[in-house]
C-alpha positions, 0 to 999 in steps of 0.5 A: 193535184197535177192535171193532164189536159188533152185535146178533149178540153177543147169543147169547154172553150170559147173564143169570147171567153179566151179573149176576155181572159187575155185582156184580163191577163194584161191588167196584171203586172207585166210578165217576165219573159225569156226566150231561147231560140236554137236553129239548124236551118230550116229547123227551130227549137223555141224555149219560152218561159213566162212569169206573171205575178198573181198568175203563175209560171209557164214553160213552153218548149217547141220544135218547128220542123218544116219538113215534117208535113211531107212525112205526114207528121206535125210541123210543130211539137212540144209541151207546156208546163204550168206552175203555181205562182204560190208554191212553184209546183207543177199544176198542169201539163196542157196539150201543146197543140191545144194551147198553141191553136187557142193562143195564136188565134186568140191573140189575133182575135183580141187585136181584131176586136179592137182594130178591125172595123166592126162591119168587116165582112170580107176576110182574106187568109194568106196561107192554107195550113193549120193556122189558117183553119184556126183563124177561119174558126176564130174570125167566124165567132167575131164576124159571123157573116164573114166570107173568106178568101184563101190564097196559098202558093200551093193552090191545092192546099187552098182548094182543100179549104174550100167550103161554105163561105170559103173560096180559094183564090189564085190572084193574091193582089186582088184578094188583098185589095178586096178584103176588109181583113188580111190575115197572113199565116205563112213561112215566107222570108220574103214579103208577100203582101205589098203596101201599094195594094192596101185600101183605107179601112183595112186591118192586117193580122200578121201571124207567120213570121217568128224568126229574125229573117222572116217577113210577110209584108213590105216596107210600104205596108208598114209606112202606110199603117198604124202599127200595133203588136201583142208585146213590144218585148217579144216582137221588136228585137226578135222578129224580122217583120219589125226588126229588119225595117227598124234596123234599116230606118224604115220605121222607128220604135215610136211608130209602134202605137201600142201593145196589149198592155195598153188595152186599159188606156184605150190606145190599142184602138182604131182611130177612124174608119179609114185607118189601115191597121197592122197587128203583129202577132208575136205569140210570146210565152206570157200568152201561152201562160194566160191561155193555159190558165184559161184552159185549166180554169175551164177544165177544173170547172167542167163539172160545175 
């Protein structure tokens, strides 16, 4: 029977459960992934499909209209369809915003669980939108004693997030220098975080850039860090964060240490307390598939 799963399913989910599901999903055969991007500046249509043998298929189509928030409407809209691996039948239509929230934050949380220092306590969030709120929630599950600093070019949006353990900042450089973890979730096309600000032992979680013209950190940050990605297939040749410096020779493909398919080998890991690590969150459709499967499993088991 085909399921319709809405935001009410969120109470059934946990960040620990999702990160375990994402890690287990990467023990299965490598996903087949195809993305289509259509642009009408500044708007974007993303159609992403994934097929994992033994897990099934997912198709996620999303529109990104940056002007929508000014009209009181969500910036991102779309649908996630989940299909049976055995028969190809439609098994579920899962709420788009539910999948996106948990996939995006869970992706970064899985990386941080392997790369950030376990004693991380000071977390700087660059950007103050929906993703920033999700990351505060997700990081709090892994680092329950963490204190958050939020910086945004729109200082009013940063102040709107202020609360217990959350402090707005006006000095980006100072907020970056003092952090254990720096999480960027912006729509910038010009780097905001400079490599010269980085300190030994920091972990950078790069979420915002998703187009070929978008970057959140500069070349020096990439030179100084050990670089990890969630998926080589969805980041290196598609997202400006890495595509631009690769084309310019700033970094080489061999500088990408590992992706999530290397979790089982132990390569996706911090080597020392002084490492500066970067994890680029590309958020491919295979992660939507894994997240949707986790949500469907929790939904079907809710009466148990």
